[in-house]
C-alpha positions in Angstrom: 22.4 -34.7 6.4 23.8 -34.6 2.9 25.2 -31.6 1.0 21.8 -31.0 -0.7 20.0 -31.1 2.7 22.5 -28.6 4.2 22.1 -26.3 1.2 18.3 -26.6 1.6 18.5 -25.8 5.3 20.7 -22.8 4.6 18.3 -21.5 1.9 15.4 -22.0 4.3 17.2 -20.0 7.0 18.0 -17.2 4.5 14.4 -17.1 3.3 13.1 -17.0 6.9 15.4 -14.0 7.6 14.2 -12.3 4.4 10.6 -12.8 5.4 11.1 -11.4 8.8 12.8 -8.2 7.6 9.6 -6.3 6.5 7.9 -7.2 9.9 10.9 -5.9 11.8 11.1 -2.7 9.6 7.3 -2.0 10.0 7.5 -2.6 13.7 10.1 0.2 14.0 8.2 2.7 11.9 6.1 5.4 13.6 2.9 5.8 11.7 1.5 8.6 14.0 3.0 11.3 11.9 0.8 11.0 8.8 -2.4 10.1 10.6 -5.1 12.7 11.2 -6.7 11.5 14.4 -9.8 13.6 14.0 -10.5 12.1 10.6 -9.1 8.6 11.3 -7.3 8.8 7.9 -3.7 8.8 6.5 -2.5 12.0 4.9 -1.1 11.3 1.4 1.6 14.0 1.5 3.6 16.5 3.3 4.1 20.1 2.2 7.7 20.7 3.1 7.7 24.5 2.3 4.6 25.0 4.5 5.6 22.4 7.2 2.3 20.7 7.3 0.4 17.6 6.1 -1.3 17.8 2.7 -5.1 18.1 2.6 -5.6 14.8 0.7 -6.3 11.5 2.6 -6.3 7.8 2.1 -9.0 5.7 3.7 -7.3 2.2 4.2 -10.5 0.6 5.5 -12.6 1.6 2.5 -9.8 0.5 0.2 -9.4 -2.9 1.9 -13.2 -3.4 2.0 -13.4 -3.1 -1.8 -10.7 -5.8 -2.4 -12.8 -8.9 -1.8 -15.3 -7.8 -4.4 -12.6 -8.3 -7.0 -11.7 -11.9 -5.9 -13.2 -14.7 -7.9 -16.1 -16.6 -6.5 -16.3 -20.4 -6.9 -19.8 -19.9 -8.4 -18.8 -17.0 -10.7 -18.8 -17.8 -14.4 -17.0 -14.6 -15.2 -15.0 -12.0 -13.2 -16.8 -9.2 -11.5 -17.1 -6.0 -13.6 -14.5 -3.3 -13.0 -16.2 -0.7 -11.0 -15.4 2.8 -9.9 -11.9 3.1 -8.5 -10.5 0.1 -10.3 -8.3 0.3 -13.4 -8.1 -2.4 -16.0 -4.7 -4.1 -15.8 
């Protein structure tokens, strides 16, 4: 393999390692702390002075469910209107 091929292989190995880093990090994280099992939601904050989770929550499922509505459709002549919960970029 020539010098360019070796450099490309080294770059590919570095990029693979870089791509694996977030997966390794998220695999080590414990997400049980901010989850409220009774509500099946993530708490948005922690009140340090009171030693408890904040009363505001994030519903990941509802947020992810809205995402496909913003993706363009092959038959769409114009983008979907911006609805509630979406800010214009």
